[in-house]
PLY file of the C-alpha trace (Angstrom):
ply
format ascii 1.0
element vertex 185
property float x
property float y
property float z
element edge 184
property int vertex1
property int vertex2
end_header
-14.17 20.27 10.56
-13.94 17.31 12.92
-13.02 17.19 16.57
-9.79 15.40 17.45
-11.88 13.06 19.63
-13.49 11.76 16.39
-10.16 10.67 14.87
-9.91 7.01 13.88
-7.28 4.95 12.07
-7.35 5.93 8.41
-8.97 9.35 8.95
-7.49 11.87 6.53
-7.07 15.51 7.57
-5.40 18.70 6.40
-3.05 20.35 8.91
0.19 22.32 8.83
-0.23 22.89 5.09
-0.17 19.17 4.23
-2.38 16.12 3.86
-2.13 13.61 6.72
-3.54 10.16 7.50
-4.12 9.09 11.11
-2.24 5.86 11.88
-2.83 5.62 15.64
-4.77 7.54 18.25
-5.43 7.25 21.97
-7.36 9.30 24.50
-5.39 10.24 27.58
-7.18 11.55 30.67
-4.86 13.17 33.18
-5.70 13.36 36.89
-6.06 17.11 36.64
-7.04 19.19 33.67
-8.65 18.21 30.39
-8.23 15.10 28.31
-5.60 14.88 25.59
-5.56 12.96 22.33
-2.19 11.42 21.41
-1.91 10.63 17.68
0.51 9.40 15.05
0.10 10.83 11.53
1.68 9.91 8.18
2.15 12.62 5.57
0.37 11.38 2.44
2.72 13.23 0.10
6.16 12.60 1.60
5.50 9.53 3.78
7.03 11.05 6.91
5.51 10.09 10.27
4.96 12.50 13.18
3.51 12.23 16.68
1.09 14.97 17.75
-0.77 15.67 20.99
-4.00 17.68 20.93
-6.29 19.06 23.62
-9.68 17.37 23.47
-11.50 20.48 22.21
-9.34 21.13 19.14
-10.68 20.72 15.61
-9.03 19.64 12.34
-10.07 20.04 8.72
-11.09 16.66 7.35
-10.61 15.93 3.65
-12.38 13.69 1.17
-10.13 11.32 -0.74
-11.65 9.79 -3.87
-10.62 6.36 -5.16
-10.31 5.84 -8.93
-9.82 2.47 -10.58
-6.94 2.62 -13.05
-5.11 0.09 -15.16
-1.30 -0.15 -15.12
0.03 0.06 -18.68
3.84 0.30 -18.65
6.91 1.85 -17.03
8.36 4.95 -18.67
11.79 5.68 -17.16
11.16 6.48 -13.49
7.41 7.01 -14.07
4.58 4.51 -14.26
1.79 5.03 -16.78
-1.79 4.26 -15.77
-5.05 4.55 -17.71
-8.20 5.92 -16.12
-10.87 3.29 -16.88
-13.67 5.89 -17.03
-12.13 8.56 -19.26
-9.32 6.50 -20.89
-6.83 9.28 -20.07
-3.24 8.21 -19.46
-1.66 9.42 -16.22
2.08 9.39 -15.43
2.77 8.71 -11.74
6.26 9.03 -10.22
8.03 5.94 -8.91
8.12 7.29 -5.33
4.30 7.33 -5.32
4.05 3.75 -6.57
6.69 2.53 -4.10
6.70 -1.17 -3.18
3.49 -1.81 -5.14
5.64 -2.08 -8.28
6.94 -5.47 -7.08
3.53 -7.03 -7.76
2.28 -5.00 -10.76
2.35 -6.39 -14.26
0.78 -4.90 -17.36
-3.03 -4.61 -17.29
-3.24 -4.89 -13.47
-6.13 -2.85 -12.11
-5.27 -0.75 -9.06
-7.08 1.87 -7.00
-5.48 5.30 -6.98
-6.52 7.57 -4.12
-6.95 11.14 -5.37
-7.40 14.44 -3.56
-8.84 16.71 -6.23
-6.63 16.01 -9.24
-3.60 15.05 -7.14
-2.78 11.31 -6.79
-1.78 10.31 -3.25
-1.53 6.54 -2.92
-1.84 3.32 -4.91
-3.68 0.31 -3.53
-3.22 -3.08 -5.19
-5.77 -5.91 -5.04
-5.16 -8.08 -1.96
-4.11 -11.03 -4.14
-2.45 -11.23 -7.55
-1.55 -14.16 -9.78
2.03 -14.08 -11.08
4.25 -16.54 -12.94
7.48 -17.92 -11.45
10.34 -17.28 -13.88
13.19 -18.74 -11.83
13.42 -21.13 -8.90
15.67 -24.00 -7.90
14.30 -27.52 -8.24
12.99 -28.98 -4.98
14.83 -31.99 -3.60
12.75 -34.66 -1.89
13.57 -34.87 1.79
15.19 -31.42 1.89
13.08 -29.88 4.67
15.84 -28.52 6.90
14.99 -24.95 5.81
11.31 -25.33 6.73
10.23 -26.64 3.35
10.46 -23.40 1.37
12.71 -22.00 -1.31
13.07 -18.57 -2.96
11.31 -17.98 -6.27
11.62 -14.98 -8.60
8.33 -13.80 -10.08
7.77 -12.24 -13.51
7.75 -8.76 -11.92
11.15 -9.28 -10.27
9.85 -9.83 -6.73
11.24 -12.76 -4.73
8.88 -14.81 -2.54
9.32 -17.97 -0.49
7.38 -20.92 -1.98
7.03 -24.58 -0.94
9.51 -27.08 -2.36
6.95 -28.71 -4.70
6.33 -25.48 -6.68
8.22 -25.55 -9.99
9.38 -22.93 -12.49
6.73 -21.59 -14.96
3.96 -22.15 -12.39
1.37 -19.46 -11.72
1.08 -18.65 -8.01
-1.24 -16.49 -5.94
0.61 -13.90 -3.81
-0.70 -11.65 -1.01
0.30 -8.09 -2.00
0.06 -6.74 1.56
2.64 -9.12 3.04
4.40 -10.53 -0.04
3.63 -14.11 1.04
2.88 -17.11 -1.17
-0.76 -18.22 -0.82
-1.31 -21.06 -3.30
-0.82 -22.29 -6.85
-3.21 -20.75 -9.35
0 1
1 2
2 3
3 4
4 5
5 6
6 7
7 8
8 9
9 10
10 11
11 12
12 13
13 14
14 15
15 16
16 17
17 18
18 19
19 20
20 21
21 22
22 23
23 24
24 25
25 26
26 27
27 28
28 29
29 30
30 31
31 32
32 33
33 34
34 35
35 36
36 37
37 38
38 39
39 40
40 41
41 42
42 43
43 44
44 45
45 46
46 47
47 48
48 49
49 50
50 51
51 52
52 53
53 54
54 55
55 56
56 57
57 58
58 59
59 60
60 61
61 62
62 63
63 64
64 65
65 66
66 67
67 68
68 69
69 70
70 71
71 72
72 73
73 74
74 75
75 76
76 77
77 78
78 79
79 80
80 81
81 82
82 83
83 84
84 85
85 86
86 87
87 88
88 89
89 90
90 91
91 92
92 93
93 94
94 95
95 96
96 97
97 98
98 99
99 100
100 101
101 102
102 103
103 104
104 105
105 106
106 107
107 108
108 109
109 110
110 111
111 112
112 113
113 114
114 115
115 116
116 117
117 118
118 119
119 120
120 121
121 122
122 123
123 124
124 125
125 126
126 127
127 128
128 129
129 130
130 131
131 132
132 133
133 134
134 135
135 136
136 137
137 138
138 139
139 140
140 141
141 142
142 143
143 144
144 145
145 146
146 147
147 148
148 149
149 150
150 151
151 152
152 153
153 154
154 155
155 156
156 157
157 158
158 159
159 160
160 161
161 162
162 163
163 164
164 165
165 166
166 167
167 168
168 169
169 170
170 171
171 172
172 173
173 174
174 175
175 176
176 177
177 178
178 179
179 180
180 181
181 182
182 183
183 184
């Protein structure tokens, strides 16, 4: 058990029959009475976000979330198939759990899957991935009215803005957190 005054961003707790991750917290001291802790939690299973206010003496059940390194193998209908690199077991994860991470995953990409017991909760990609551009318009010299970028479709289907000098069939480094072009690879 942890006190609500020990909550920090990223702290994972069990409350109201679900698993929650703390997104924001602030201590609020009123003129009279005890202090309060105002928090914002995200449900790790459904993704819903709620605001909660606690008295400073309340306690919550903290949980331990384990991270496993897995390798993405292929998509099977709505599910994604991953291989546990320690046991070589194949795990089917639903598309809702993978979410936007699928835009930057290609076969054999290693990801970290956060697990609570045997239940997968969240997928974390590496901060940067190298992907090939499969379609982009040719850059025209002197065409910098649009800020010097153009859209490019990657091999995974994601579309990113790249500089005008980047051509089709070029490997580029992309930030998976923001979806921004970083450099040629």
